N, CA, C, O and the ligand as a Tripos MOL2 file, in Angstrom:
@<TRIPOS>MOLECULE
protein
  305   303    77     0     0
PROTEIN
NO_CHARGES

@<TRIPOS>ATOM
      1 N           6.1570   15.2760    8.0800 N.3       1 MET1
      2 CA          5.9230   13.9470    7.4920 C.3       1 MET1
      3 C           6.0780   13.9430    5.9970 C.2       1 MET1
      4 O           5.4690   14.7640    5.3110 O.2       1 MET1
      5 N           6.8110   13.1170    5.5180 N.am      2 THR2
      6 CA          7.1440   13.1600    4.0890 C.3       2 THR2
      7 C           5.8770   12.5050    3.3360 C.2       2 THR2
      8 O           5.3790   11.4620    3.7590 O.2       2 THR2
      9 N           5.4290   13.1090    2.3060 N.am      3 SER3
     10 CA          4.4160   12.5140    1.4450 C.3       3 SER3
     11 C           4.7680   11.2260    0.7910 C.2       3 SER3
     12 O           5.8370   11.1880    0.1810 O.2       3 SER3
     13 N           4.0170   10.1640    0.8320 N.am      4 THR4
     14 CA          4.3050    8.8380    0.2060 C.3       4 THR4
     15 C           3.6280    8.7130   -1.0710 C.2       4 THR4
     16 O           3.7690    7.6510   -1.6770 O.2       4 THR4
     17 N           2.8920    9.6650   -1.5900 N.am      5 THR5
     18 CA          2.0740    9.6570   -2.7270 C.3       5 THR5
     19 C           2.8340    9.9470   -3.9810 C.2       5 THR5
     20 O           2.3890    9.5590   -5.0610 O.2       5 THR5
     21 N           3.9840   10.6250   -3.8940 N.am      6 GLU6
     22 CA          4.7080   10.9900   -5.0870 C.3       6 GLU6
     23 C           5.9020   10.1820   -5.3310 C.2       6 GLU6
     24 O           6.7760   10.5390   -6.1210 O.2       6 GLU6
     25 N           5.9510    8.9870   -4.5920 N.am      7 ARG7
     26 CA          7.2610    8.2670   -4.7550 C.3       7 ARG7
     27 C           7.1630    7.4110   -6.0750 C.2       7 ARG7
     28 O           6.0940    7.0620   -6.5760 O.2       7 ARG7
     29 N           8.4270    7.1130   -6.5810 N.am      8 LYS8
     30 CA          8.6880    6.2680   -7.6100 C.3       8 LYS8
     31 C           9.2420    4.9530   -7.1240 C.2       8 LYS8
     32 O           9.9650    4.9030   -6.1290 O.2       8 LYS8
     33 N           8.9010    3.8760   -7.8310 N.am      9 CYS9
     34 CA          9.4780    2.6580   -7.4970 C.3       9 CYS9
     35 C          10.9490    2.6120   -7.6230 C.2       9 CYS9
     36 O          11.4190    3.0670   -8.6660 O.2       9 CYS9
     37 N          11.7980    2.1110   -6.6830 N.am     10 PRO10
     38 CA         13.2090    2.1900   -6.8810 C.3      10 PRO10
     39 C          13.6370    1.0870   -7.8720 C.2      10 PRO10
     40 O          14.7560    1.0980   -8.3840 O.2      10 PRO10
     41 N          12.7560    0.1760   -8.1180 N.am     11 ASP11
     42 CA         13.2010   -0.9050   -9.0670 C.3      11 ASP11
     43 C          12.9230   -0.5500  -10.6660 C.2      11 ASP11
     44 O          13.7570   -0.6330  -11.5670 O.2      11 ASP11
     45 N          11.5380   -0.1320  -10.7860 N.am     12 CYS12
     46 CA         11.2220   -0.0050  -12.1520 C.3      12 CYS12
     47 C          10.5830    1.5660  -12.5290 C.2      12 CYS12
     48 O          10.1150    1.9240  -13.6090 O.2      12 CYS12
     49 N          10.7120    2.2810  -11.4040 N.am     13 ASN13
     50 CA         10.5390    3.8620  -11.4620 C.3      13 ASN13
     51 C           9.0450    4.1080  -12.0800 C.2      13 ASN13
     52 O           8.8010    5.0980  -12.7680 O.2      13 ASN13
     53 N           8.0890    3.1310  -11.7730 N.am     14 ALA14
     54 CA          6.6140    3.3690  -11.9030 C.3      14 ALA14
     55 C           6.1590    4.1400  -10.6460 C.2      14 ALA14
     56 O           6.8080    4.2870   -9.6110 O.2      14 ALA14
     57 N           4.9390    4.5990  -10.9220 N.am     15 SER15
     58 CA          4.3140    5.2990   -9.6700 C.3      15 SER15
     59 C           3.8890    4.4030   -8.6590 C.2      15 SER15
     60 O           3.5130    3.2730   -8.9690 O.2      15 SER15
     61 N           3.9100    4.8320   -7.3480 N.am     16 MET16
     62 CA          3.7300    4.0580   -6.2210 C.3      16 MET16
     63 C           2.2080    4.5090   -5.7590 C.2      16 MET16
     64 O           1.8680    5.6880   -5.8500 O.2      16 MET16
     65 N           1.4310    3.6180   -5.3220 N.am     17 VAL17
     66 CA          0.0980    3.9420   -4.8920 C.3      17 VAL17
     67 C           0.0320    3.5120   -3.3020 C.2      17 VAL17
     68 O           0.5520    2.4820   -2.8760 O.2      17 VAL17
     69 N          -0.6330    4.3870   -2.5540 N.am     18 PRO18
     70 CA         -0.7850    4.1280   -1.1310 C.3      18 PRO18
     71 C          -1.5850    2.9600   -0.8310 C.2      18 PRO18
     72 O          -2.6610    2.8410   -1.4180 O.2      18 PRO18
     73 N          -1.2130    2.0800    0.0030 N.am     19 ILE19
     74 CA         -2.0220    0.7990    0.3120 C.3      19 ILE19
     75 C          -2.1680    0.7150    1.8610 C.2      19 ILE19
     76 O          -1.5770    1.5060    2.5950 O.2      19 ILE19
     77 N          -2.9200   -0.2050    2.2970 N.am     20 SER20
     78 CA         -3.1470   -0.3950    3.7430 C.3      20 SER20
     79 C          -2.7390   -1.8330    3.8850 C.2      20 SER20
     80 O          -3.1460   -2.6690    3.0780 O.2      20 SER20
     81 N          -1.9400   -2.1540    4.8920 N.am     21 ILE21
     82 CA         -1.5510   -3.5110    5.2450 C.3      21 ILE21
     83 C          -2.5670   -3.9700    6.2690 C.2      21 ILE21
     84 O          -2.7440   -3.3150    7.2960 O.2      21 ILE21
     85 N          -3.2560   -5.1080    6.0060 N.am     22 ILE22
     86 CA         -4.3000   -5.5980    6.9410 C.3      22 ILE22
     87 C          -3.6210   -6.4970    7.8400 C.2      22 ILE22
     88 O          -2.8980   -7.3600    7.3420 O.2      22 ILE22
     89 N          -3.7440   -6.4240    9.0700 N.am     23 ASP23
     90 CA         -3.3450   -7.4030   10.1040 C.3      23 ASP23
     91 C          -4.4860   -8.3650   10.4280 C.2      23 ASP23
     92 O          -5.3790   -8.0680   11.2210 O.2      23 ASP23
     93 N          -4.4210   -9.5040    9.7940 N.am     24 ARG24
     94 CA         -5.5640  -10.5460    9.9700 C.3      24 ARG24
     95 C          -5.7820  -10.9820   11.3270 C.2      24 ARG24
     96 O          -6.8670  -11.4510   11.6730 O.2      24 ARG24
     97 N          -4.7450  -10.8430   12.1620 N.am     25 SER25
     98 CA         -4.8150  -11.3480   13.5150 C.3      25 SER25
     99 C          -5.6740  -10.4230   14.2810 C.2      25 SER25
    100 O          -6.0660  -10.7510   15.4010 O.2      25 SER25
    101 N          -5.9860   -9.3150   13.7650 N.am     26 ARG26
    102 CA         -6.8400   -8.2910   14.4550 C.3      26 ARG26
    103 C          -8.1960   -8.0790   13.8940 C.2      26 ARG26
    104 O          -8.9420   -7.2340   14.3880 O.2      26 ARG26
    105 N          -8.5520   -8.8190   12.8680 N.am     27 LEU27
    106 CA         -9.7850   -8.5910   12.1860 C.3      27 LEU27
    107 C         -11.0510   -8.6480   13.0940 C.2      27 LEU27
    108 O         -12.0460   -7.9620   12.8600 O.2      27 LEU27
    109 N         -10.9460   -9.5540   14.1960 N.am     28 ASN28
    110 CA        -12.1200   -9.6480   14.9420 C.3      28 ASN28
    111 C         -12.2090   -8.5320   16.1390 C.2      28 ASN28
    112 O         -13.0950   -8.5180   16.9940 O.2      28 ASN28
    113 N         -11.1800   -7.6460   16.0440 N.am     29 GLU29
    114 CA        -11.2670   -6.4940   17.0840 C.3      29 GLU29
    115 C         -12.0350   -5.4110   16.4650 C.2      29 GLU29
    116 O         -12.1080   -5.2490   15.2470 O.2      29 GLU29
    117 N         -12.6300   -4.6430   17.3830 N.am     30 ILE30
    118 CA        -13.4230   -3.5400   16.9370 C.3      30 ILE30
    119 C         -12.5380   -2.4870   16.3010 C.2      30 ILE30
    120 O         -11.4620   -2.1780   16.8120 O.2      30 ILE30
    121 N         -12.9920   -1.9380   15.1890 N.am     31 GLN31
    122 CA        -12.0670   -1.0530   14.4600 C.3      31 GLN31
    123 C         -11.7800    0.1710   15.2880 C.2      31 GLN31
    124 O         -12.6780    0.8720   15.7540 O.2      31 GLN31
    125 N         -10.4420    0.4110   15.4620 N.am     32 SER32
    126 CA        -10.1020    1.4940   16.3060 C.3      32 SER32
    127 C          -8.7280    2.0180   15.8020 C.2      32 SER32
    128 O          -8.1900    1.4910   14.8280 O.2      32 SER32
    129 N          -8.2010    2.9910   16.4260 N.am     33 ALA33
    130 CA         -6.9370    3.6400   16.0550 C.3      33 ALA33
    131 C          -5.7840    2.5350   16.2760 C.2      33 ALA33
    132 O          -4.7200    2.5530   15.6570 O.2      33 ALA33
    133 N          -6.1160    1.6220   17.1890 N.am     34 ASP34
    134 CA         -5.0890    0.4940   17.3830 C.3      34 ASP34
    135 C          -4.9920   -0.4970   16.0870 C.2      34 ASP34
    136 O          -3.9790   -1.1680   15.8890 O.2      34 ASP34
    137 N          -6.0080   -0.5330   15.3100 N.am     35 SER35
    138 CA         -5.8910   -1.3660   14.0650 C.3      35 SER35
    139 C          -4.8860   -0.8540   12.9690 C.2      35 SER35
    140 O          -4.5090   -1.5700   12.0410 O.2      35 SER35
    141 N          -4.4950    0.4240   13.1530 N.am     36 VAL36
    142 CA         -3.4230    0.9560   12.2430 C.3      36 VAL36
    143 C          -2.1090    0.2610   12.6110 C.2      36 VAL36
    144 O          -1.8270    0.0720   13.7950 O.2      36 VAL36
    145 N          -1.2940   -0.1250   11.6090 N.am     37 LEU37
    146 CA         -0.0750   -0.8740   12.0080 C.3      37 LEU37
    147 C           0.7460    0.3280   12.6990 C.2      37 LEU37
    148 O           0.7060    1.5050   12.3430 O.2      37 LEU37
    149 N           1.4140   -0.1500   13.6420 N.am     38 SER38
    150 CA          2.3880    0.7980   14.4270 C.3      38 SER38
    151 C           3.7720    0.0440   14.6360 C.2      38 SER38
    152 O           3.8670   -1.1610   14.4070 O.2      38 SER38
    153 N           4.7340    0.7350   15.0370 N.am     39 TYR39
    154 CA          5.9640    0.2630   15.2390 C.3      39 TYR39
    155 C           6.6550    0.6310   16.4390 C.2      39 TYR39
    156 O           6.2900    1.6750   16.9810 O.2      39 TYR39
    157 N           7.6180   -0.0540   16.9740 N.am     40 THR40
    158 CA          8.4270    0.3960   18.1930 C.3      40 THR40
    159 C           9.8800    0.4240   17.8330 C.2      40 THR40
    160 O          10.1990   -0.0220   16.7310 O.2      40 THR40
    161 N          10.7220    0.8580   18.5720 N.am     41 THR41
    162 CA         12.1200    0.9380   18.3930 C.3      41 THR41
    163 C          12.8420    0.2900   19.5460 C.2      41 THR41
    164 O          12.1510    0.1020   20.5480 O.2      41 THR41
    165 N          14.0960   -0.0850   19.5910 N.am     42 PRO42
    166 CA         14.8250   -0.5560   20.7270 C.3      42 PRO42
    167 C          14.7450    0.1140   21.9120 C.2      42 PRO42
    168 O          14.8060   -0.4210   23.0190 O.2      42 PRO42
    169 N          14.5890    1.4360   21.6650 N.am     43 ASP43
    170 CA         14.6270    2.4900   22.9300 C.3      43 ASP43
    171 C          13.2620    2.6320   23.3970 C.2      43 ASP43
    172 O          13.1080    3.3380   24.3940 O.2      43 ASP43
    173 N          12.1510    2.0490   22.8200 N.am     44 THR44
    174 CA         10.8090    2.2260   23.1860 C.3      44 THR44
    175 C          10.6800    1.8480   24.6410 C.2      44 THR44
    176 O          11.2090    0.8040   25.0200 O.2      44 THR44
    177 N           9.9770    2.6620   25.5370 N.am     45 ARG45
    178 CA          9.8270    2.2540   26.8800 C.3      45 ARG45
    179 C           8.5120    1.5960   27.0500 C.2      45 ARG45
    180 O           7.5570    1.7900   26.2980 O.2      45 ARG45
    181 N           8.5110    0.7930   28.0960 N.am     46 ARG46
    182 CA          7.2690    0.0490   28.3960 C.3      46 ARG46
    183 C           6.3410    0.8920   29.3810 C.2      46 ARG46
    184 O           6.8150    1.4710   30.3580 O.2      46 ARG46
    185 N           5.1500    0.9170   29.0950 N.am     47 GLY47
    186 CA          4.2050    1.5490   30.1510 C.3      47 GLY47
    187 C           4.0890    0.9030   31.4390 C.2      47 GLY47
    188 O           4.6290   -0.1940   31.5820 O.2      47 GLY47
    189 N           3.4880    1.4100   32.3500 N.am     48 TRP48
    190 CA          3.3880    0.8650   33.7680 C.3      48 TRP48
    191 C           2.6880   -0.5480   33.8420 C.2      48 TRP48
    192 O           2.8220   -1.3020   34.8060 O.2      48 TRP48
    193 N           1.8930   -0.8440   32.6740 N.am     49 LEU49
    194 CA          1.3760   -2.1620   32.6000 C.3      49 LEU49
    195 C           2.1360   -3.1770   31.8560 C.2      49 LEU49
    196 O           1.7110   -4.3170   31.6690 O.2      49 LEU49
    197 N           3.3400   -2.7130   31.4100 N.am     50 GLY50
    198 CA          4.2740   -3.5620   30.6690 C.3      50 GLY50
    199 C           3.9740   -3.4730   29.1940 C.2      50 GLY50
    200 O           4.6220   -4.1730   28.4160 O.2      50 GLY50
    201 N           3.1150   -2.7270   28.7940 N.am     51 ASP51
    202 CA          2.8000   -2.5610   27.3430 C.3      51 ASP51
    203 C           3.6710   -1.7180   26.7170 C.2      51 ASP51
    204 O           4.0730   -0.6960   27.2740 O.2      51 ASP51
    205 N           4.0660   -2.0960   25.4150 N.am     52 LEU52
    206 CA          4.9860   -1.2240   24.5060 C.3      52 LEU52
    207 C           4.2990   -0.1560   23.9980 C.2      52 LEU52
    208 O           3.2730   -0.3770   23.3530 O.2      52 LEU52
    209 N           4.7200    1.0770   24.1920 N.am     53 LYS53
    210 CA          4.0710    2.2080   23.5620 C.3      53 LYS53
    211 C           4.6220    2.4260   22.1360 C.2      53 LYS53
    212 O           5.8300    2.4470   21.9010 O.2      53 LYS53
    213 N           3.6430    2.5920   21.1760 N.am     54 ALA54
    214 CA          4.0300    2.6990   19.7720 C.3      54 ALA54
    215 C           4.8730    4.0590   19.5530 C.2      54 ALA54
    216 O           4.5050    5.0960   20.1070 O.2      54 ALA54
    217 N           5.8660    4.0260   18.8370 N.am     55 GLU55
    218 CA          6.5720    5.2710   18.5130 C.3      55 GLU55
    219 C           5.9200    6.0120   17.3270 C.2      55 GLU55
    220 O           6.1360    7.2090   17.1390 O.2      55 GLU55
    221 N           5.0870    5.2480   16.4990 N.am     56 GLY56
    222 CA          4.3770    5.9260   15.4720 C.3      56 GLY56
    223 C           3.6620    4.8620   14.6750 C.2      56 GLY56
    224 O           3.5770    3.7020   15.0770 O.2      56 GLY56
    225 N           3.1320    5.3000   13.4950 N.am     57 THR57
    226 CA          2.4430    4.3190   12.5940 C.3      57 THR57
    227 C           3.2260    3.9630   11.4110 C.2      57 THR57
    228 O           4.2290    4.6050   11.1000 O.2      57 THR57
    229 N           2.8100    2.9830   10.7570 N.am     58 VAL58
    230 CA          3.5730    2.4700    9.5230 C.3      58 VAL58
    231 C           2.5560    2.7920    8.3480 C.2      58 VAL58
    232 O           1.3780    2.4370    8.4060 O.2      58 VAL58
    233 N           3.0740    3.4650    7.3180 N.am     59 SER59
    234 CA          2.2720    3.6150    6.0900 C.3      59 SER59
    235 C           3.1420    2.9380    4.9900 C.2      59 SER59
    236 O           4.3610    2.7880    5.0660 O.2      59 SER59
    237 N           2.3590    2.5560    3.9760 N.am     60 ALA60
    238 CA          2.8750    1.7320    2.9040 C.3      60 ALA60
    239 C           2.3980    2.2840    1.5130 C.2      60 ALA60
    240 O           1.3360    2.8820    1.3420 O.2      60 ALA60
    241 N           3.2770    2.0170    0.5960 N.am     61 VAL61
    242 CA          2.9640    2.2070   -0.8250 C.3      61 VAL61
    243 C           3.3720    1.0120   -1.6210 C.2      61 VAL61
    244 O           4.3430    0.3310   -1.2890 O.2      61 VAL61
    245 N           2.5780    0.7280   -2.7580 N.am     62 ALA62
    246 CA          3.0390   -0.3320   -3.5000 C.3      62 ALA62
    247 C           3.2280    0.0810   -5.0320 C.2      62 ALA62
    248 O           2.5220    0.9670   -5.5120 O.2      62 ALA62
    249 N           4.0830   -0.5040   -5.7000 N.am     63 CYS63
    250 CA          4.3930   -0.1950   -7.0490 C.3      63 CYS63
    251 C           3.2110   -0.6920   -7.8500 C.2      63 CYS63
    252 O           2.7340   -1.8100   -7.6540 O.2      63 CYS63
    253 N           2.7550    0.1280   -8.7320 N.am     64 SER64
    254 CA          1.7340   -0.2130   -9.6930 C.3      64 SER64
    255 C           2.1730   -1.1370  -10.7510 C.2      64 SER64
    256 O           1.3530   -1.7760  -11.4110 O.2      64 SER64
    257 N           3.4270   -1.2270  -10.9310 N.am     65 GLN65
    258 CA          4.0550   -2.0440  -12.0310 C.3      65 GLN65
    259 C           4.4330   -3.4170  -11.5320 C.2      65 GLN65
    260 O           3.9070   -4.4380  -11.9750 O.2      65 GLN65
    261 N           5.4070   -3.4080  -10.5490 N.am     66 CYS66
    262 CA          6.0290   -4.7200  -10.2230 C.3      66 CYS66
    263 C           5.5650   -5.2600   -8.7730 C.2      66 CYS66
    264 O           5.9050   -6.3600   -8.3380 O.2      66 CYS66
    265 N           4.8220   -4.4280   -8.1480 N.am     67 GLY67
    266 CA          4.1390   -4.8720   -6.8400 C.3      67 GLY67
    267 C           5.1050   -4.7850   -5.6990 C.2      67 GLY67
    268 O           4.8760   -5.4100   -4.6640 O.2      67 GLY67
    269 N           6.1780   -4.0390   -5.8370 N.am     68 ARG68
    270 CA          7.0380   -3.8790   -4.7260 C.3      68 ARG68
    271 C           6.3930   -2.9800   -3.7110 C.2      68 ARG68
    272 O           5.7720   -1.9570   -4.0000 O.2      68 ARG68
    273 N           6.6020   -3.4730   -2.4210 N.am     69 ILE69
    274 CA          5.9000   -2.5940   -1.2440 C.3      69 ILE69
    275 C           7.0280   -1.8180   -0.5420 C.2      69 ILE69
    276 O           8.1100   -2.3460   -0.2850 O.2      69 ILE69
    277 N           6.7510   -0.6420   -0.2670 N.am     70 LEU70
    278 CA          7.7630    0.1190    0.5770 C.3      70 LEU70
    279 C           7.1010    0.6310    1.9280 C.2      70 LEU70
    280 O           6.0830    1.3110    1.7960 O.2      70 LEU70
    281 N           7.5120    0.4100    3.0660 N.am     71 LEU71
    282 CA          7.0460    0.8120    4.3250 C.3      71 LEU71
    283 C           7.6740    2.0260    4.8840 C.2      71 LEU71
    284 O           8.8740    2.2480    4.7220 O.2      71 LEU71
    285 N           6.9310    2.7790    5.5070 N.am     72 PHE72
    286 CA          7.5280    4.0880    6.0260 C.3      72 PHE72
    287 C           7.0430    4.2540    7.4010 C.2      72 PHE72
    288 O           5.8640    4.0270    7.6770 O.2      72 PHE72
    289 N           7.9520    4.6640    8.3310 N.am     73 ALA73
    290 CA          7.6840    4.9330    9.7580 C.3      73 ALA73
    291 C           7.1680    6.2970    9.8020 C.2      73 ALA73
    292 O           7.7440    7.1430    9.1190 O.2      73 ALA73
    293 N           6.1180    6.6400   10.5430 N.am     74 ASN74
    294 CA          5.5670    8.0240   10.5730 C.3      74 ASN74
    295 C           5.6440    8.1850   12.1680 C.2      74 ASN74
    296 O           4.8330    7.6070   12.8910 O.2      74 ASN74
    297 N           6.5720    8.9280   12.6300 N.am     75 LYS75
    298 CA          6.7390    9.1870   13.9830 C.3      75 LYS75
    299 C           5.5710   10.1000   14.5380 C.2      75 LYS75
    300 O           5.1830   11.1190   13.9670 O.2      75 LYS75
    301 N           5.0840    9.6260   15.6730 N.am     76 SER76
    302 CA          3.7940   10.3390   16.2160 C.3      76 SER76
    303 C           4.3170   11.3080   17.2530 C.2      76 SER76
    304 O           3.5360   12.0300   17.8730 O.2      76 SER76
    305 ZN          8.0810   -1.4890   -9.3740 Zn       77 ZN77
@<TRIPOS>BOND
     1     1     2 1
     2     2     3 1
     3     3     4 2
     4     3     5 am
     5     5     6 1
     6     6     7 1
     7     7     8 2
     8     7     9 am
     9     9    10 1
    10    10    11 1
    11    11    12 2
    12    11    13 am
    13    13    14 1
    14    14    15 1
    15    15    16 2
    16    15    17 am
    17    17    18 1
    18    18    19 1
    19    19    20 2
    20    19    21 am
    21    21    22 1
    22    22    23 1
    23    23    24 2
    24    23    25 am
    25    25    26 1
    26    26    27 1
    27    27    28 2
    28    27    29 am
    29    29    30 1
    30    30    31 1
    31    31    32 2
    32    31    33 am
    33    33    34 1
    34    34    35 1
    35    35    36 2
    36    35    37 am
    37    37    38 1
    38    38    39 1
    39    39    40 2
    40    39    41 am
    41    41    42 1
    42    42    43 1
    43    43    44 2
    44    43    45 am
    45    45    46 1
    46    46    47 1
    47    47    48 2
    48    47    49 am
    49    49    50 1
    50    50    51 1
    51    51    52 2
    52    51    53 am
    53    53    54 1
    54    54    55 1
    55    55    56 2
    56    55    57 am
    57    57    58 1
    58    58    59 1
    59    59    60 2
    60    59    61 am
    61    61    62 1
    62    62    63 1
    63    63    64 2
    64    63    65 am
    65    65    66 1
    66    66    67 1
    67    67    68 2
    68    67    69 am
    69    69    70 1
    70    70    71 1
    71    71    72 2
    72    71    73 am
    73    73    74 1
    74    74    75 1
    75    75    76 2
    76    75    77 am
    77    77    78 1
    78    78    79 1
    79    79    80 2
    80    79    81 am
    81    81    82 1
    82    82    83 1
    83    83    84 2
    84    83    85 am
    85    85    86 1
    86    86    87 1
    87    87    88 2
    88    87    89 am
    89    89    90 1
    90    90    91 1
    91    91    92 2
    92    91    93 am
    93    93    94 1
    94    94    95 1
    95    95    96 2
    96    95    97 am
    97    97    98 1
    98    98    99 1
    99    99   100 2
   100    99   101 am
   101   101   102 1
   102   102   103 1
   103   103   104 2
   104   103   105 am
   105   105   106 1
   106   106   107 1
   107   107   108 2
   108   107   109 am
   109   109   110 1
   110   110   111 1
   111   111   112 2
   112   111   113 am
   113   113   114 1
   114   114   115 1
   115   115   116 2
   116   115   117 am
   117   117   118 1
   118   118   119 1
   119   119   120 2
   120   119   121 am
   121   121   122 1
   122   122   123 1
   123   123   124 2
   124   123   125 am
   125   125   126 1
   126   126   127 1
   127   127   128 2
   128   127   129 am
   129   129   130 1
   130   130   131 1
   131   131   132 2
   132   131   133 am
   133   133   134 1
   134   134   135 1
   135   135   136 2
   136   135   137 am
   137   137   138 1
   138   138   139 1
   139   139   140 2
   140   139   141 am
   141   141   142 1
   142   142   143 1
   143   143   144 2
   144   143   145 am
   145   145   146 1
   146   146   147 1
   147   147   148 2
   148   147   149 am
   149   149   150 1
   150   150   151 1
   151   151   152 2
   152   151   153 am
   153   153   154 1
   154   154   155 1
   155   155   156 2
   156   155   157 am
   157   157   158 1
   158   158   159 1
   159   159   160 2
   160   159   161 am
   161   161   162 1
   162   162   163 1
   163   163   164 2
   164   163   165 am
   165   165   166 1
   166   166   167 1
   167   167   168 2
   168   167   169 am
   169   169   170 1
   170   170   171 1
   171   171   172 2
   172   171   173 am
   173   173   174 1
   174   174   175 1
   175   175   176 2
   176   175   177 am
   177   177   178 1
   178   178   179 1
   179   179   180 2
   180   179   181 am
   181   181   182 1
   182   182   183 1
   183   183   184 2
   184   183   185 am
   185   185   186 1
   186   186   187 1
   187   187   188 2
   188   187   189 am
   189   189   190 1
   190   190   191 1
   191   191   192 2
   192   191   193 am
   193   193   194 1
   194   194   195 1
   195   195   196 2
   196   195   197 am
   197   197   198 1
   198   198   199 1
   199   199   200 2
   200   199   201 am
   201   201   202 1
   202   202   203 1
   203   203   204 2
   204   203   205 am
   205   205   206 1
   206   206   207 1
   207   207   208 2
   208   207   209 am
   209   209   210 1
   210   210   211 1
   211   211   212 2
   212   211   213 am
   213   213   214 1
   214   214   215 1
   215   215   216 2
   216   215   217 am
   217   217   218 1
   218   218   219 1
   219   219   220 2
   220   219   221 am
   221   221   222 1
   222   222   223 1
   223   223   224 2
   224   223   225 am
   225   225   226 1
   226   226   227 1
   227   227   228 2
   228   227   229 am
   229   229   230 1
   230   230   231 1
   231   231   232 2
   232   231   233 am
   233   233   234 1
   234   234   235 1
   235   235   236 2
   236   235   237 am
   237   237   238 1
   238   238   239 1
   239   239   240 2
   240   239   241 am
   241   241   242 1
   242   242   243 1
   243   243   244 2
   244   243   245 am
   245   245   246 1
   246   246   247 1
   247   247   248 2
   248   247   249 am
   249   249   250 1
   250   250   251 1
   251   251   252 2
   252   251   253 am
   253   253   254 1
   254   254   255 1
   255   255   256 2
   256   255   257 am
   257   257   258 1
   258   258   259 1
   259   259   260 2
   260   259   261 am
   261   261   262 1
   262   262   263 1
   263   263   264 2
   264   263   265 am
   265   265   266 1
   266   266   267 1
   267   267   268 2
   268   267   269 am
   269   269   270 1
   270   270   271 1
   271   271   272 2
   272   271   273 am
   273   273   274 1
   274   274   275 1
   275   275   276 2
   276   275   277 am
   277   277   278 1
   278   278   279 1
   279   279   280 2
   280   279   281 am
   281   281   282 1
   282   282   283 1
   283   283   284 2
   284   283   285 am
   285   285   286 1
   286   286   287 1
   287   287   288 2
   288   287   289 am
   289   289   290 1
   290   290   291 1
   291   291   292 2
   292   291   293 am
   293   293   294 1
   294   294   295 1
   295   295   296 2
   296   295   297 am
   297   297   298 1
   298   298   299 1
   299   299   300 2
   300   299   301 am
   301   301   302 1
   302   302   303 1
   303   303   304 2
@<TRIPOS>SUBSTRUCTURE
     1 MET1         2 RESIDUE 1 A MET
     2 THR2         6 RESIDUE 1 A THR
     3 SER3        10 RESIDUE 1 A SER
     4 THR4        14 RESIDUE 1 A THR
     5 THR5        18 RESIDUE 1 A THR
     6 GLU6        22 RESIDUE 1 A GLU
     7 ARG7        26 RESIDUE 1 A ARG
     8 LYS8        30 RESIDUE 1 A LYS
     9 CYS9        34 RESIDUE 1 A CYS
    10 PRO10       38 RESIDUE 1 A PRO
    11 ASP11       42 RESIDUE 1 A ASP
    12 CYS12       46 RESIDUE 1 A CYS
    13 ASN13       50 RESIDUE 1 A ASN
    14 ALA14       54 RESIDUE 1 A ALA
    15 SER15       58 RESIDUE 1 A SER
    16 MET16       62 RESIDUE 1 A MET
    17 VAL17       66 RESIDUE 1 A VAL
    18 PRO18       70 RESIDUE 1 A PRO
    19 ILE19       74 RESIDUE 1 A ILE
    20 SER20       78 RESIDUE 1 A SER
    21 ILE21       82 RESIDUE 1 A ILE
    22 ILE22       86 RESIDUE 1 A ILE
    23 ASP23       90 RESIDUE 1 A ASP
    24 ARG24       94 RESIDUE 1 A ARG
    25 SER25       98 RESIDUE 1 A SER
    26 ARG26      102 RESIDUE 1 A ARG
    27 LEU27      106 RESIDUE 1 A LEU
    28 ASN28      110 RESIDUE 1 A ASN
    29 GLU29      114 RESIDUE 1 A GLU
    30 ILE30      118 RESIDUE 1 A ILE
    31 GLN31      122 RESIDUE 1 A GLN
    32 SER32      126 RESIDUE 1 A SER
    33 ALA33      130 RESIDUE 1 A ALA
    34 ASP34      134 RESIDUE 1 A ASP
    35 SER35      138 RESIDUE 1 A SER
    36 VAL36      142 RESIDUE 1 A VAL
    37 LEU37      146 RESIDUE 1 A LEU
    38 SER38      150 RESIDUE 1 A SER
    39 TYR39      154 RESIDUE 1 A TYR
    40 THR40      158 RESIDUE 1 A THR
    41 THR41      162 RESIDUE 1 A THR
    42 PRO42      166 RESIDUE 1 A PRO
    43 ASP43      170 RESIDUE 1 A ASP
    44 THR44      174 RESIDUE 1 A THR
    45 ARG45      178 RESIDUE 1 A ARG
    46 ARG46      182 RESIDUE 1 A ARG
    47 GLY47      186 RESIDUE 1 A GLY
    48 TRP48      190 RESIDUE 1 A TRP
    49 LEU49      194 RESIDUE 1 A LEU
    50 GLY50      198 RESIDUE 1 A GLY
    51 ASP51      202 RESIDUE 1 A ASP
    52 LEU52      206 RESIDUE 1 A LEU
    53 LYS53      210 RESIDUE 1 A LYS
    54 ALA54      214 RESIDUE 1 A ALA
    55 GLU55      218 RESIDUE 1 A GLU
    56 GLY56      222 RESIDUE 1 A GLY
    57 THR57      226 RESIDUE 1 A THR
    58 VAL58      230 RESIDUE 1 A VAL
    59 SER59      234 RESIDUE 1 A SER
    60 ALA60      238 RESIDUE 1 A ALA
    61 VAL61      242 RESIDUE 1 A VAL
    62 ALA62      246 RESIDUE 1 A ALA
    63 CYS63      250 RESIDUE 1 A CYS
    64 SER64      254 RESIDUE 1 A SER
    65 GLN65      258 RESIDUE 1 A GLN
    66 CYS66      262 RESIDUE 1 A CYS
    67 GLY67      266 RESIDUE 1 A GLY
    68 ARG68      270 RESIDUE 1 A ARG
    69 ILE69      274 RESIDUE 1 A ILE
    70 LEU70      278 RESIDUE 1 A LEU
    71 LEU71      282 RESIDUE 1 A LEU
    72 PHE72      286 RESIDUE 1 A PHE
    73 ALA73      290 RESIDUE 1 A ALA
    74 ASN74      294 RESIDUE 1 A ASN
    75 LYS75      298 RESIDUE 1 A LYS
    76 SER76      302 RESIDUE 1 A SER
    77 ZN77       305 GROUP 0 **** ****
């Protein structure tokens, strides 16, 4: 997994800080591993209950200068 902490903003070259994207639609759910943003791909297979299995989690960094946000897929 590539570290996202030493990245520079592609726009203004300022340092990027790790952030968490909060999914407001899940605020009422009990805090669990599921509350971490995850992603799927077109090749993602469905489980036997029809649920999509996450390919990994999404991490994010934001530029301390201009506020640009970069998202990264962390394959699990
Ligand atoms: Zn920037």
